[in-house]
LOPALUM-171863 format. One record per residue: residue in one letter; x, y, z of N, C-alpha, C, O, CB in turn. Coordinates in steps of 0.1 Angstrom, whole numbers, padded with zeros to 4 digits, always signed. Glycine has a CB too. Layout:
N
AXYZXYZXYZXYZXYZ;...
// end
This chain:
242
M+0009-0008-0002-0004-0003-0001+0009+0013-0004+0010+0022-0012-0017-0008+0016;T+0017+0010+0008+0025+0020+0005+0031+0033-0007+0032+0045-0009+0032+0014+0007;N+0035+0016-0013+0044+0021-0032+0028+0029-0036+0028+0038-0044+0051+0001-0049;S+0019+0024-0031+0002+0028-0042+0004+0047-0043+0003+0056-0052-0021+0023-0028;F+0008+0047-0023+0004+0060-0024+0018+0069-0027+0018+0080-0032-0003+0063-0010;I+0028+0062-0024+0034+0066-0038+0036+0071-0050+0039+0083-0053+0034+0062-0041;D+0033+0059-0056+0025+0060-0074+0017+0067-0070+0024+0075-0064+0018+0046-0083;E+0006+0071-0069-0010+0082-0064-0001+0100-0067-0002+0109-0076-0017+0078-0036;I+0005+0100-0055+0010+0115-0056+0020+0119-0067+0022+0130-0072+0016+0120-0041;T+0028+0106-0069+0041+0117-0075+0034+0113-0087+0040+0120-0096+0061+0114-0074;D+0023+0103-0095+0014+0110-0102+0006+0123-0102+0007+0129-0113+0007+0104-0103;R+0002+0127-0097-0009+0141-0100+0003+0147-0090-0002+0156-0083-0031+0141-0092;I+0012+0148-0088+0019+0165-0091+0023+0163-0100+0024+0174-0105+0031+0173-0084;R+0027+0155-0109+0030+0150-0124+0019+0161-0127+0026+0170-0131+0028+0131-0129;I+0009+0164-0127-0004+0164-0133-0001+0177-0130+0004+0186-0137-0017+0155-0128;V-0006+0176-0118-0008+0196-0116+0004+0204-0123+0001+0212-0131-0007+0202-0094;E+0018+0204-0120+0034+0208-0122+0026+0213-0138+0024+0225-0138+0052+0191-0121;Q+0019+0206-0156+0025+0210-0160+0000+0211-0167-0005+0217-0177+0043+0204-0165;A-0006+0205-0159-0017+0214-0167-0020+0227-0158-0027+0235-0164-0031+0206-0169;E-0014+0230-0141-0016+0241-0140-0008+0253-0141-0007+0262-0134-0021+0241-0132;K-0004+0251-0147+0013+0258-0145+0008+0276-0157+0013+0287-0156+0034+0241-0158;P+0000+0273-0164-0010+0288-0169-0020+0295-0156-0022+0306-0151-0023+0281-0182;A-0023+0288-0155-0029+0292-0134-0021+0302-0129-0022+0314-0127-0025+0279-0119;I-0009+0291-0129-0004+0299-0114+0007+0307-0116+0015+0311-0107+0001+0289-0101;E+0006+0311-0135+0012+0321-0138+0011+0331-0142+0020+0338-0144+0017+0320-0141;T-0011+0334-0146-0017+0346-0136-0020+0347-0123-0021+0359-0121-0027+0348-0137;A-0022+0339-0113-0016+0340-0097-0005+0343-0096-0004+0348-0084-0015+0328-0090;A+0008+0345-0102+0018+0351-0093+0017+0367-0105+0021+0378-0100+0036+0340-0090;G+0014+0367-0114+0011+0380-0112+0002+0391-0109+0004+0403-0112+0013+0382-0118;W-0011+0384-0103-0018+0391-0100-0012+0395-0088-0016+0405-0082-0028+0387-0102;I-0001+0387-0083+0008+0389-0063+0014+0399-0064+0014+0409-0058+0021+0377-0055;A+0021+0395-0074+0035+0406-0075+0031+0419-0083+0041+0426-0084+0049+0400-0083;E+0020+0423-0089+0017+0431-0088+0008+0438-0078+0006+0450-0079+0016+0431-0096;S+0004+0431-0069-0003+0438-0047+0009+0438-0042+0012+0445-0032-0017+0424-0033;I+0016+0431-0048+0028+0428-0037+0037+0448-0040+0039+0457-0032+0042+0406-0044;S+0043+0450-0056+0051+0455-0058+0040+0471-0056+0044+0482-0058+0059+0450-0071;N+0027+0468-0053+0020+0480-0051+0016+0483-0033+0008+0491-0029+0005+0479-0062;D+0025+0472-0022+0029+0472-0012+0013+0468-0009+0006+0477-0004+0037+0484-0008;G+0009+0456-0011+0000+0451-0012+0000+0438+0003+0009+0437+0010+0000+0448-0028;L-0012+0431+0005-0007+0417+0011-0011+0400+0002-0020+0401-0007-0014+0417+0028;L-0008+0394+0004-0013+0377-0002-0023+0376+0015-0019+0381+0025+0006+0360-0004;H-0031+0371+0014-0042+0368+0023-0042+0354+0016-0042+0354+0004-0056+0378+0022;L-0043+0339+0026-0054+0328+0027-0064+0328+0038-0066+0334+0048-0048+0315+0027;F-0068+0319+0030-0077+0311+0039-0084+0297+0041-0087+0289+0032-0084+0317+0041;G-0085+0297+0050-0089+0273+0046-0101+0277+0063-0102+0283+0073-0062+0250+0052;C-0106+0266+0052-0115+0260+0070-0114+0245+0073-0118+0238+0063-0135+0262+0071;G-0109+0235+0089-0104+0225+0087-0096+0221+0091-0090+0224+0101-0104+0224+0080;H-0091+0212+0079-0081+0209+0069-0070+0223+0059-0060+0229+0058-0090+0200+0058;S-0083+0221+0054-0075+0233+0045-0069+0243+0061-0057+0248+0062-0092+0245+0032;H-0076+0243+0067-0063+0253+0070-0048+0255+0078-0042+0264+0085-0068+0261+0074;I-0047+0240+0074-0032+0235+0078-0019+0242+0068-0008+0245+0070-0031+0216+0077;L-0027+0244+0056-0019+0249+0040-0022+0265+0044-0019+0273+0035-0030+0243+0020;V-0024+0269+0052-0027+0288+0055-0013+0292+0060-0005+0300+0056-0041+0293+0072;E-0012+0281+0072-0004+0283+0080+0010+0279+0078+0020+0284+0084-0009+0279+0088;D+0010+0270+0070+0025+0262+0068+0031+0275+0052+0041+0272+0047+0020+0238+0060;F+0023+0289+0047+0028+0291+0039+0029+0306+0045+0032+0316+0039+0023+0285+0026;F+0025+0305+0057+0027+0321+0067+0034+0323+0075+0032+0317+0086+0017+0325+0076;Y+0042+0329+0075+0056+0337+0093+0066+0320+0087+0064+0313+0097+0043+0336+0125;R+0076+0311+0075+0075+0300+0074+0093+0308+0072+0096+0320+0071+0063+0292+0063;A+0101+0299+0074+0116+0301+0068+0108+0298+0055+0097+0294+0054+0132+0290+0072;G+0120+0304+0044+0119+0304+0032+0104+0309+0023+0101+0304+0012+0124+0290+0029;G+0096+0318+0029+0082+0324+0025+0076+0334+0025+0070+0338+0035+0075+0320+0028;L+0076+0339+0015+0067+0353+0018+0066+0363+0030+0058+0363+0039+0054+0349+0019;V+0077+0372+0028+0068+0378+0039+0057+0384+0042+0052+0384+0053+0072+0384+0042;Q+0053+0392+0029+0036+0391+0030+0026+0386+0022+0018+0387+0013+0031+0401+0030;V+0029+0380+0031+0015+0369+0037+0012+0364+0048+0016+0355+0054+0013+0358+0033;N-0002+0376+0051-0013+0373+0062-0024+0364+0057-0033+0364+0048-0020+0387+0067;A-0019+0355+0069-0027+0345+0075-0044+0348+0082-0047+0354+0092-0017+0340+0087;I-0056+0338+0070-0063+0349+0080-0067+0330+0089-0065+0320+0083-0080+0364+0070;L-0071+0330+0099-0073+0325+0110-0081+0325+0116-0082+0334+0124-0067+0327+0116;E-0092+0313+0116-0104+0316+0122-0099+0307+0134-0087+0304+0132-0119+0312+0113;T-0104+0303+0144-0100+0294+0151-0111+0287+0155-0111+0278+0163-0092+0298+0162;S-0123+0293+0150-0131+0286+0148-0140+0269+0139-0148+0260+0142-0133+0293+0148;V-0129+0276+0128-0134+0267+0122-0120+0259+0123-0112+0266+0116-0140+0271+0109;M-0116+0252+0126-0100+0243+0129-0101+0238+0139-0107+0245+0147-0086+0249+0131;L-0096+0225+0145-0100+0214+0146-0101+0216+0161-0112+0218+0167-0092+0204+0139;H-0093+0215+0164-0083+0214+0177-0094+0223+0187-0092+0224+0199-0064+0224+0173;E-0109+0230+0181-0121+0240+0186-0135+0226+0186-0146+0225+0192-0124+0256+0170;G-0127+0216+0176-0141+0203+0179-0136+0208+0167-0132+0219+0163-0159+0202+0188;A-0141+0187+0157-0139+0186+0148-0159+0191+0136-0162+0200+0128-0132+0171+0150;V-0164+0180+0142-0180+0184+0145-0179+0204+0138-0180+0209+0127-0185+0181+0168;K-0179+0209+0154-0178+0222+0151-0173+0233+0139-0175+0245+0135-0172+0223+0159;S-0164+0222+0137-0161+0233+0132-0160+0227+0113-0152+0231+0104-0145+0238+0142;S-0169+0217+0111-0175+0212+0101-0188+0221+0099-0193+0228+0089-0177+0196+0103;N-0192+0219+0109-0208+0231+0111-0203+0244+0108-0196+0241+0099-0217+0232+0130;I-0202+0251+0110-0196+0259+0107-0186+0266+0093-0183+0278+0089-0192+0256+0115;E-0185+0253+0090-0172+0255+0076-0188+0259+0069-0188+0269+0062-0158+0236+0066;R-0201+0252+0069-0212+0254+0064-0218+0263+0064-0225+0265+0054-0217+0248+0066;M-0220+0271+0076-0232+0283+0074-0226+0295+0064-0215+0297+0058-0237+0291+0090;E-0239+0304+0066-0236+0310+0054-0233+0329+0063-0239+0328+0074-0253+0307+0041;H-0231+0334+0063-0231+0350+0067-0217+0353+0079-0218+0359+0090-0249+0353+0076;Y-0212+0351+0078-0203+0349+0092-0190+0348+0085-0181+0346+0093-0205+0333+0102;A-0188+0351+0072-0173+0357+0057-0168+0372+0074-0160+0374+0083-0186+0372+0028;G-0177+0375+0067-0178+0390+0070-0167+0398+0078-0158+0406+0076-0189+0390+0078;H-0180+0387+0096-0172+0388+0107-0161+0389+0109-0156+0399+0116-0172+0383+0112;I-0153+0376+0102-0144+0368+0103-0135+0379+0095-0128+0383+0104-0147+0354+0099;I-0131+0387+0082-0128+0396+0074-0124+0408+0081-0113+0413+0079-0138+0398+0065;D-0132+0412+0090-0137+0426+0095-0122+0427+0108-0120+0438+0113-0158+0426+0105;N-0112+0415+0112-0111+0411+0126-0097+0418+0117-0088+0422+0125-0114+0392+0135;Y-0093+0421+0096-0079+0419+0097-0078+0428+0087-0087+0436+0087-0072+0405+0095;T-0069+0430+0078-0063+0450+0072-0067+0437+0060-0065+0425+0061-0040+0462+0076;V-0072+0445+0048-0071+0441+0037-0078+0458+0031-0085+0467+0034-0078+0425+0034;K-0069+0453+0020-0079+0463+0006-0080+0468+0000-0084+0479+0005-0085+0469+0004;P-0080+0469-0011-0086+0461-0027-0076+0461-0038-0066+0468-0037-0099+0470-0036;G-0078+0458-0043-0062+0449-0053-0055+0439-0046-0052+0428-0051-0047+0460-0058;E-0053+0442-0037-0046+0427-0029-0057+0413-0034-0069+0413-0039-0046+0429-0006;V-0044+0399-0030-0054+0387-0033-0057+0383-0024-0051+0387-0013-0050+0376-0040;L-0070+0371-0023-0076+0361-0012-0070+0349-0020-0074+0348-0031-0095+0361-0008;I-0058+0339-0014-0068+0328-0020-0074+0322-0011-0071+0325+0001-0061+0317-0027;V-0087+0309-0013-0096+0307-0004-0091+0289-0004-0079+0288-0003-0113+0312-0009;I-0095+0284-0005-0089+0273+0002-0097+0257+0001-0094+0250+0011-0088+0279+0017;S-0104+0252-0005-0120+0245-0002-0114+0231-0008-0121+0229-0017-0139+0254-0014;N-0105+0220-0008-0111+0209-0019-0127+0211-0024-0129+0208-0036-0111+0194-0013;S-0134+0213-0018-0147+0209-0029-0155+0223-0028-0167+0223-0030-0160+0193-0023;G-0150+0232-0026-0157+0245-0030-0173+0246-0029-0180+0252-0037-0153+0247-0045;L-0177+0239-0018-0194+0234-0018-0199+0242-0005-0210+0245+0000-0197+0214-0015;N-0190+0243-0003-0197+0248+0015-0199+0262+0019-0193+0270+0012-0187+0243+0029;G-0205+0266+0027-0211+0286+0029-0204+0289+0029-0202+0293+0018-0218+0295+0039;L-0192+0291+0039-0185+0301+0045-0174+0300+0031-0173+0312+0028-0178+0296+0064;P-0167+0294+0023-0163+0295+0015-0162+0301+0008-0152+0308+0005-0164+0291+0012;V-0177+0300+0004-0183+0308-0014-0184+0320-0003-0178+0330-0008-0204+0301-0026;D-0190+0324+0011-0193+0335+0013-0178+0342+0019-0179+0353+0026-0206+0334+0022;M-0169+0339+0018-0155+0343+0020-0153+0348+0012-0152+0360+0014-0147+0337+0022;A-0151+0343-0002-0153+0348-0012-0159+0354-0026-0156+0356-0038-0149+0345-0011;L-0174+0356-0012-0181+0370-0021-0177+0382-0010-0179+0394-0011-0203+0369-0022;E-0175+0381-0007-0169+0390+0003-0158+0399+0005-0157+0411+0009-0168+0384+0009;A-0148+0389+0001-0136+0398-0008-0136+0400-0021-0128+0407-0027-0125+0393-0008;K-0148+0392-0028-0146+0401-0039-0155+0420-0036-0152+0430-0042-0155+0391-0054;K-0164+0419-0028-0178+0427-0029-0164+0440-0022-0167+0451-0026-0198+0420-0016;R-0147+0440-0013-0140+0444-0009-0132+0451-0016-0124+0459-0011-0137+0436-0003;G-0132+0448-0029-0119+0448-0040-0109+0438-0044-0103+0441-0054-0110+0456-0038;L-0106+0426-0037-0096+0418-0038-0098+0408-0052-0109+0408-0057-0096+0412-0025;K-0089+0400-0057-0093+0395-0063-0092+0378-0060-0082+0372-0059-0088+0400-0072;V-0106+0373-0058-0105+0361-0055-0095+0351-0059-0092+0353-0071-0113+0358-0058;I-0089+0338-0054-0088+0328-0063-0088+0313-0049-0086+0311-0037-0072+0332-0076;A-0092+0306-0067-0102+0292-0051-0081+0282-0059-0074+0283-0069-0135+0275-0061;L-0079+0274-0048-0070+0264-0044-0082+0251-0043-0084+0246-0032-0060+0270-0028;T-0089+0245-0055-0098+0232-0048-0100+0229-0066-0096+0234-0076-0117+0236-0034;S-0112+0215-0059-0105+0204-0065-0118+0201-0079-0130+0201-0078-0102+0188-0051;S-0112+0200-0089-0127+0200-0101-0135+0192-0098-0147+0196-0095-0125+0196-0117;A-0133+0183-0099-0140+0166-0091-0155+0168-0088-0165+0161-0089-0132+0161-0073;Y-0152+0180-0082-0168+0184-0076-0176+0192-0083-0187+0190-0078-0168+0190-0063;F-0177+0204-0097-0177+0212-0105-0188+0207-0107-0196+0217-0107-0168+0213-0115;E-0193+0200-0107-0207+0195-0110-0216+0188-0101-0228+0185-0104-0206+0187-0119;M-0209+0185-0088-0221+0190-0077-0229+0194-0067-0222+0194-0058-0224+0190-0077;E-0242+0198-0063-0250+0206-0061-0242+0217-0050-0234+0213-0041-0263+0198-0055;S-0243+0228-0052-0234+0240-0040-0249+0232-0024-0259+0225-0023-0237+0269-0047;R-0238+0239-0019-0241+0236-0005-0249+0251+0009-0253+0251+0020-0224+0231-0002;H-0248+0264-0005-0245+0280-0002-0261+0279-0013-0264+0272-0023-0224+0291-0009;S-0267+0290-0005-0279+0290-0003-0281+0299-0014-0292+0304-0014-0285+0294+0011;S-0273+0303-0026-0270+0312-0040-0271+0303-0048-0280+0305-0057-0257+0319-0044;G-0262+0288-0048-0266+0279-0057-0254+0276-0061-0251+0266-0067-0275+0281-0066;L-0241+0294-0058-0229+0294-0060-0212+0281-0059-0206+0280-0048-0230+0303-0053;K-0212+0280-0060-0202+0272-0056-0184+0277-0062-0182+0278-0074-0209+0257-0061;L-0172+0280-0051-0164+0288-0046-0154+0292-0063-0146+0301-0067-0155+0279-0030;R-0163+0278-0070-0152+0286-0084-0161+0288-0095-0158+0286-0107-0136+0274-0091;D-0176+0292-0088-0181+0302-0098-0182+0314-0092-0189+0322-0097-0193+0300-0103;V-0175+0317-0078-0174+0334-0069-0160+0341-0077-0158+0352-0081-0171+0331-0046;A-0151+0328-0076-0134+0327-0079-0132+0337-0092-0138+0337-0102-0128+0309-0084;D-0120+0348-0089-0119+0353-0098-0105+0345-0110-0101+0350-0121-0118+0368-0093;L-0100+0334-0106-0097+0321-0111-0096+0304-0098-0096+0300-0086-0082+0326-0119;V-0095+0298-0112-0089+0281-0103-0076+0279-0105-0070+0282-0115-0096+0265-0110;I-0069+0271-0090-0062+0260-0093-0070+0252-0089-0078+0254-0080-0049+0258-0089;D-0065+0239-0101-0070+0229-0096-0067+0216-0094-0065+0209-0104-0078+0229-0099;N-0067+0212-0082-0056+0202-0070-0058+0187-0084-0051+0178-0089-0066+0197-0045;H-0072+0193-0085-0063+0176-0100-0072+0161-0088-0072+0149-0091-0027+0174-0097;L-0076+0165-0081-0080+0153-0066-0094+0151-0066-0103+0159-0069-0077+0160-0049;P-0095+0136-0062-0107+0134-0065-0117+0133-0059-0113+0135-0047-0108+0126-0071;Q-0131+0131-0059-0142+0133-0048-0136+0125-0040-0128+0116-0042-0157+0129-0051;G-0142+0130-0024-0133+0121-0012-0122+0127-0008-0120+0132+0003-0128+0107-0015;D-0113+0128-0018-0097+0129-0016-0090+0124-0008-0080+0130-0005-0093+0140-0013;A-0092+0110-0001-0082+0103-0005-0080+0089-0010-0090+0081-0012-0076+0104+0004;L-0065+0087-0013-0065+0080-0031-0061+0070-0029-0056+0064-0039-0056+0085-0044;V-0061+0061-0017-0057+0045-0016-0069+0032-0013-0079+0034-0007-0047+0043-0003;P-0068+0022-0017-0083+0017-0017-0075+0012-0001-0062+0011+0000-0092+0003-0035;V-0081+0008+0008-0087-0009+0019-0086-0013+0018-0090-0012+0006-0094-0018+0024;P-0079-0027+0021-0077-0036+0011-0089-0044+0026-0090-0045+0039-0057-0043+0003;L-0097-0048+0014-0114-0062+0023-0121-0053+0031-0122-0053+0043-0110-0080+0038;S-0126-0041+0021-0133-0029+0023-0137-0019+0014-0129-0019+0005-0127-0022+0031;D-0144-0013+0012-0147-0001+0002-0143+0015+0007-0147+0025+0001-0164+0000-0002;A-0137+0016+0015-0126+0021+0022-0114+0033+0016-0107+0026+0008-0118+0009+0025;R-0110+0044+0016-0100+0052+0008-0092+0052+0024-0096+0054+0035-0106+0068-0001;M-0075+0051+0017-0068+0065+0026-0060+0073+0020-0060+0076+0008-0060+0062+0038;S-0055+0076+0027-0047+0088+0021-0044+0102+0018-0035+0107+0011-0047+0086+0014;S-0055+0109+0025-0055+0126+0012-0052+0127+0009-0042+0121+0014-0055+0137+0009;G-0048+0134-0003-0040+0140-0010-0039+0159-0016-0031+0165-0024-0044+0132-0019;S-0050+0162-0006-0052+0175-0014-0042+0181+0002-0038+0193-0001-0072+0182-0019;T-0038+0179+0013-0032+0183+0018-0012+0188+0009-0005+0198+0009-0035+0173+0030;I-0009+0174+0001+0008+0173-0002+0005+0189-0012+0008+0200-0014+0017+0154-0013;I-0005+0179-0016-0005+0184-0035-0008+0200-0036-0004+0209-0045-0020+0175-0046;G-0019+0201-0022-0017+0216-0024-0007+0222-0018-0006+0232-0025-0027+0223-0019;G+0002+0222-0009+0015+0225-0003+0022+0224-0021+0023+0234-0027+0023+0211+0012;V+0026+0210-0029+0034+0218-0044+0025+0227-0046+0032+0237-0042+0036+0208-0060;L+0016+0230-0048+0011+0241-0055+0012+0252-0057+0016+0259-0066+0003+0243-0053;L+0008+0253-0043+0016+0273-0036+0032+0269-0032+0041+0277-0028+0006+0282-0013;Q+0033+0262-0034+0052+0262-0039+0060+0272-0049+0066+0283-0050+0055+0247-0047;M+0055+0259-0060+0053+0265-0074+0049+0281-0074+0057+0290-0077+0040+0257-0082;L+0036+0282-0068+0033+0296-0068+0041+0307-0065+0042+0316-0073+0025+0297-0062;M+0047+0307-0050+0052+0319-0045+0069+0314-0049+0078+0320-0043+0045+0323-0026;I+0072+0305-0055+0084+0305-0063+0085+0318-0073+0094+0326-0073+0084+0293-0071;E+0070+0316-0084+0072+0320-0095+0070+0339-0095+0076+0347-0103+0061+0313-0104;V+0060+0340-0082+0057+0357-0071+0068+0359-0076+0071+0367-0085+0055+0359-0052;A+0078+0349-0066+0093+0358-0063+0101+0362-0076+0109+0371-0078+0105+0348-0053;A+0093+0348-0088+0101+0359-0102+0097+0367-0109+0101+0374-0118+0105+0353-0114;K+0089+0367-0104+0086+0380-0110+0086+0394-0101+0091+0404-0105+0071+0377-0116;L+0081+0393-0092+0093+0404-0081+0103+0411-0088+0105+0423-0092+0103+0395-0068;A+0111+0399-0089+0124+0399-0094+0127+0404-0108+0138+0410-0108+0129+0386-0092;E+0121+0402-0121+0115+0408-0124+0110+0419-0131+0109+0420-0144+0115+0408-0119;R+0107+0426-0123+0105+0441-0117+0112+0450-0110+0110+0462-0107+0098+0441-0110;G+0124+0439-0107+0135+0449-0099+0132+0446-0090+0143+0445-0084+0137+0463-0099;I+0122+0443-0082+0118+0440-0066+0125+0428-0059+0123+0416-0062+0102+0437-0064;I+0135+0433-0049+0141+0420-0040+0127+0410-0037+0118+0411-0045+0149+0426-0022;P+0126+0405-0032+0115+0396-0032+0119+0391-0012+0126+0382-0009+0117+0381-0047;S+0114+0397-0006+0114+0398+0010+0110+0384+0014+0099+0382+0010+0104+0409+0016;V+0118+0372+0023+0114+0361+0023+0124+0362+0042+0133+0367+0049+0118+0348+0007;Y+0112+0354+0042+0116+0346+0060+0135+0338+0058+0142+0332+0050+0098+0324+0064;T+0136+0344+0069+0151+0332+0071+0153+0320+0084+0153+0325+0095+0166+0343+0075;S+0153+0312+0083+0154+0300+0096+0158+0306+0105+0170+0305+0108+0163+0286+0095;G+0153+0313+0110+0158+0314+0124+0165+0312+0136+0166+0317+0147+0153+0314+0127;N+0170+0300+0130+0185+0293+0136+0195+0287+0128+0201+0277+0128+0182+0280+0145;V+0197+0306+0116+0206+0300+0114+0207+0313+0111+0198+0321+0106+0208+0289+0107;P+0227+0318+0116+0235+0330+0120+0228+0342+0108+0227+0342+0096+0255+0326+0118;G+0224+0352+0118+0220+0362+0112+0197+0363+0106+0190+0373+0105+0233+0358+0098;G+0196+0353+0106+0185+0348+0104+0169+0356+0116+0158+0359+0111+0191+0331+0107;P+0172+0357+0128+0164+0362+0134+0166+0382+0129+0157+0389+0127+0166+0356+0149;E+0176+0384+0129+0179+0396+0126+0170+0402+0115+0161+0410+0117+0192+0396+0122;R+0173+0397+0105+0168+0394+0093+0149+0398+0095+0140+0407+0093+0173+0376+0090;N+0151+0385+0101+0133+0387+0107+0127+0396+0107+0118+0401+0100+0130+0385+0118;E+0136+0398+0122+0130+0411+0130+0126+0421+0124+0116+0427+0127+0139+0416+0139;Q+0134+0426+0113+0128+0438+0105+0116+0438+0097+0109+0448+0095+0136+0441+0096;Y+0113+0423+0091+0103+0421+0082+0091+0424+0093+0083+0432+0088+0103+0406+0074;I+0089+0420+0105+0082+0418+0116+0078+0434+0119+0066+0436+0120+0090+0410+0128;R+0084+0443+0120+0087+0451+0128+0077+0466+0113+0071+0476+0114+0109+0449+0133;Q+0083+0456+0099+0073+0464+0093+0062+0462+0090+0056+0471+0085+0075+0468+0085;Y+0056+0446+0092+0050+0443+0086+0036+0441+0100+0024+0440+0099+0058+0432+0076;R+0043+0442+0111+0033+0439+0123+0023+0443+0123+0013+0435+0125+0035+0443+0133;G+0022+0456+0120+0004+0464+0121-0007+0459+0110-0019+0459+0111+0005+0483+0117;R-0003+0457+0104-0006+0452+0092-0015+0434+0087-0024+0430+0078+0009+0455+0087;I-0008+0427+0095-0001+0416+0095-0007+0405+0112+0002+0401+0120+0016+0422+0094;K-0021+0400+0114-0026+0404+0126-0014+0390+0136-0009+0391+0147-0048+0401+0126;H-0014+0381+0128-0006+0376+0134+0013+0371+0141+0017+0362+0148-0012+0374+0130;L+0016+0380+0136+0031+0382+0133+0030+0387+0155+0041+0390+0161+0038+0398+0116;
// end
């Protein structure tokens, strides 16, 4: 089974590497434009999707201008069932985003594997009302399924751009012996690959503009804490969780 998982995840990395290049290129251009105008890149996800939000925030090797929208009510440590229920709620996204500094022209990536639930859809709608560009990181396997949002809209319908993780419905990749169940969800790994591709492309596009990309250094190497402290002082007033 281990080999099955490695084969599956490797195949899907190769798929997104080729298939999502155009979307990555477009998204990177939008983000580089925003950063060049002193903007931020905002990330939001519910449940397990918030893992990717944290992974790209205040991380060694990560872009400094990333603002993680971390709503504890939709994280698993406050209750997995509670998180799932709130993810299906509507009219809550505005209350969340009111606690963060966002401005027109910036970019928000909403991460939702299915893209069907109320809160991710509302977050995309709310961000667009405020003049942000919205990128959905989601799976096309759910595009024909019925939305859980009262408008009938799915995340892909609201987003200005979709980055497709090319994962199947249910996310899990490996059949379980003697069962009809499956194991080994792929969305965290594939989502991480796609976001790494995106961040590297953003840095390249900033460099093309003559802008030195701002990147955190590990605090465990010489000079790292001092370099990071400069960035923290610069952005603490705008990035809530620094």
